[in-house]
SEMINU-990444 format. One line per 4 residues: number of its first residue (from 1); for each residue x, y, z of N, C-alpha, C. Coordinates in nm, 2 decimals. Layout:
BEGIN
NUM) X:Y:Z:X:Y:Z:X:Y:Z ~ ...
% end
This chain:
BEGIN
1) -6.62:-0.42:-6.05:-6.50:-0.38:-5.97:-6.46:-0.24:-6.01 ~ -6.45:-0.16:-5.91:-6.42:-0.02:-5.93:-6.27:0.01:-5.90 ~ -6.20:0.07:-5.99:-6.06:0.10:-5.97:-6.05:0.23:-5.89 ~ -5.96:0.24:-5.80:-5.93:0.36:-5.73:-5.79:0.40:-5.75
5) -5.76:0.52:-5.78:-5.85:0.63:-5.82:-5.91:0.61:-5.96 ~ -6.02:0.67:-5.99:-6.08:0.65:-6.12:-5.99:0.71:-6.23 ~ -5.98:0.64:-6.34:-5.90:0.68:-6.45:-5.94:0.82:-6.50 ~ -6.07:0.85:-6.50:-6.12:0.98:-6.55:-6.06:1.09:-6.46
9) -6.05:1.07:-6.33:-6.00:1.17:-6.24:-5.85:1.19:-6.27 ~ -5.78:1.09:-6.30:-5.63:1.10:-6.33:-5.61:1.17:-6.46 ~ -5.69:1.13:-6.56:-5.68:1.20:-6.69:-5.71:1.35:-6.68 ~ -5.81:1.38:-6.60:-5.84:1.53:-6.59:-5.73:1.60:-6.53
13) -5.65:1.54:-6.45:-5.53:1.61:-6.38:-5.42:1.62:-6.48 ~ -5.40:1.53:-6.58:-5.29:1.53:-6.67:-5.32:1.59:-6.81 ~ -5.44:1.56:-6.86:-5.48:1.62:-6.99:-5.52:1.51:-7.09 ~ -5.45:1.40:-7.09:-5.49:1.29:-7.18:-5.44:1.16:-7.13
17) -5.50:1.05:-7.18:-5.46:0.92:-7.14:-5.32:0.89:-7.18 ~ -5.28:0.93:-7.30:-5.14:0.91:-7.34:-5.04:0.98:-7.25 ~ -5.07:1.10:-7.21:-4.98:1.18:-7.12:-4.98:1.11:-6.98 ~ -5.09:1.06:-6.94:-5.10:0.99:-6.81:-5.01:0.86:-6.81
21) -5.02:0.79:-6.91:-4.95:0.66:-6.92:-4.80:0.69:-6.92 ~ -4.76:0.79:-7.01:-4.62:0.82:-7.01:-4.56:0.88:-6.88 ~ -4.64:0.96:-6.82:-4.60:1.02:-6.69:-4.58:0.91:-6.58 ~ -4.68:0.83:-6.57:-4.68:0.72:-6.47:-4.56:0.62:-6.50
25) -4.54:0.59:-6.62:-4.44:0.49:-6.66:-4.30:0.55:-6.62 ~ -4.28:0.67:-6.66:-4.15:0.73:-6.63:-4.12:0.74:-6.48 ~ -4.22:0.78:-6.41:-4.21:0.80:-6.26:-4.19:0.66:-6.20 ~ -4.26:0.56:-6.24:-4.25:0.42:-6.19:-4.11:0.37:-6.21
29) -4.05:0.39:-6.33:-3.91:0.35:-6.35:-3.82:0.43:-6.26 ~ -3.84:0.56:-6.24:-3.75:0.63:-6.15:-3.76:0.58:-6.01 ~ -3.88:0.55:-5.96:-3.90:0.50:-5.82:-3.83:0.37:-5.81 ~ -3.84:0.28:-5.91:-3.78:0.15:-5.90:-3.62:0.17:-5.90
33) -3.57:0.26:-5.99:-3.43:0.28:-5.99:-3.37:0.34:-5.86 ~ -3.45:0.43:-5.80:-3.41:0.49:-5.67:-3.40:0.38:-5.56 ~ -3.50:0.30:-5.56:-3.50:0.19:-5.46:-3.39:0.09:-5.48 ~ -3.36:0.06:-5.60:-3.25:-0.03:-5.63:-3.11:0.03:-5.60
37) -3.10:0.16:-5.63:-2.97:0.23:-5.59:-2.95:0.24:-5.44 ~ -3.05:0.27:-5.37:-3.04:0.29:-5.23:-3.05:0.16:-5.15 ~ -3.10:0.06:-5.21:-3.12:-0.07:-5.14:-3.24:-0.07:-5.05 ~ -3.33:0.03:-5.07:-3.45:0.03:-4.99:-3.56:-0.06:-5.04
41) -3.62:-0.14:-4.96:-3.74:-0.22:-5.01:-3.86:-0.13:-5.04 ~ -3.93:-0.16:-5.14:-4.05:-0.09:-5.17:-4.17:-0.14:-5.09 ~ -4.25:-0.05:-5.04:-4.36:-0.08:-4.96:-4.48:-0.11:-5.05 ~ -4.48:-0.05:-5.17:-4.59:-0.07:-5.27:-4.53:-0.08:-5.41
45) -4.60:-0.12:-5.51:-4.55:-0.13:-5.64:-4.52:0.01:-5.70 ~ -4.42:0.02:-5.78:-4.38:0.15:-5.83:-4.49:0.22:-5.91 ~ -4.57:0.14:-5.99:-4.68:0.20:-6.07:-4.79:0.25:-5.97 ~ -4.82:0.18:-5.87:-4.92:0.23:-5.77:-4.87:0.35:-5.70
49) -4.74:0.36:-5.67:-4.69:0.48:-5.61:-4.70:0.60:-5.70 ~ -4.66:0.58:-5.83:-4.67:0.69:-5.93:-4.81:0.73:-5.95 ~ -4.91:0.64:-5.95:-5.05:0.68:-5.97:-5.09:0.76:-5.85 ~ -5.05:0.72:-5.73:-5.09:0.80:-5.61:-5.03:0.94:-5.62
53) -4.91:0.95:-5.67:-4.85:1.09:-5.68:-4.93:1.17:-5.78 ~ -4.97:1.12:-5.89:-5.05:1.19:-5.98:-5.19:1.23:-5.92 ~ -5.25:1.14:-5.85:-5.38:1.17:-5.79:-5.37:1.27:-5.68 ~ -5.27:1.27:-5.60:-5.25:1.37:-5.49:-5.20:1.50:-5.54
57) -5.15:1.51:-5.66:-5.10:1.64:-5.72:-4.95:1.66:-5.70 ~ -4.89:1.56:-5.64:-4.74:1.57:-5.62:-4.67:1.56:-5.75 ~ -4.72:1.49:-5.85:-4.66:1.47:-5.98:-4.76:1.52:-6.08 ~ -4.71:1.61:-6.16:-4.79:1.68:-6.27:-4.72:1.66:-6.40
61) -4.79:1.68:-6.51:-4.74:1.67:-6.65:-4.68:1.81:-6.68 ~ -4.57:1.81:-6.74:-4.51:1.93:-6.79:-4.56:1.95:-6.94 ~ -4.66:2.03:-6.95:-4.72:2.05:-7.09:-4.64:2.15:-7.17 ~ -4.55:2.23:-7.11:-4.47:2.32:-7.19:-4.33:2.27:-7.19
65) -4.30:2.17:-7.27:-4.16:2.11:-7.27:-4.06:2.19:-7.34 ~ -4.10:2.28:-7.43:-4.01:2.36:-7.51:-3.95:2.28:-7.62 ~ -3.99:2.16:-7.65:-3.93:2.08:-7.76:-4.01:2.11:-7.89 ~ -3.94:2.11:-8.00:-4.01:2.13:-8.13:-4.01:2.00:-8.21
% end
């Protein structure tokens, strides 16, 4: 069974698996909260939507956070 999009492609867009997981999790929570606040039904699962955003380049990791 092949997953789409391939994890290697997603990691190459973000930098590391850790960053990918954090980015997707945060965005999925935001998608879920937005849908709950507006009362809109979701057409796909929030995690799937977040992964699609990373794959298409709509969502990128902020590597320069300025935090120490």
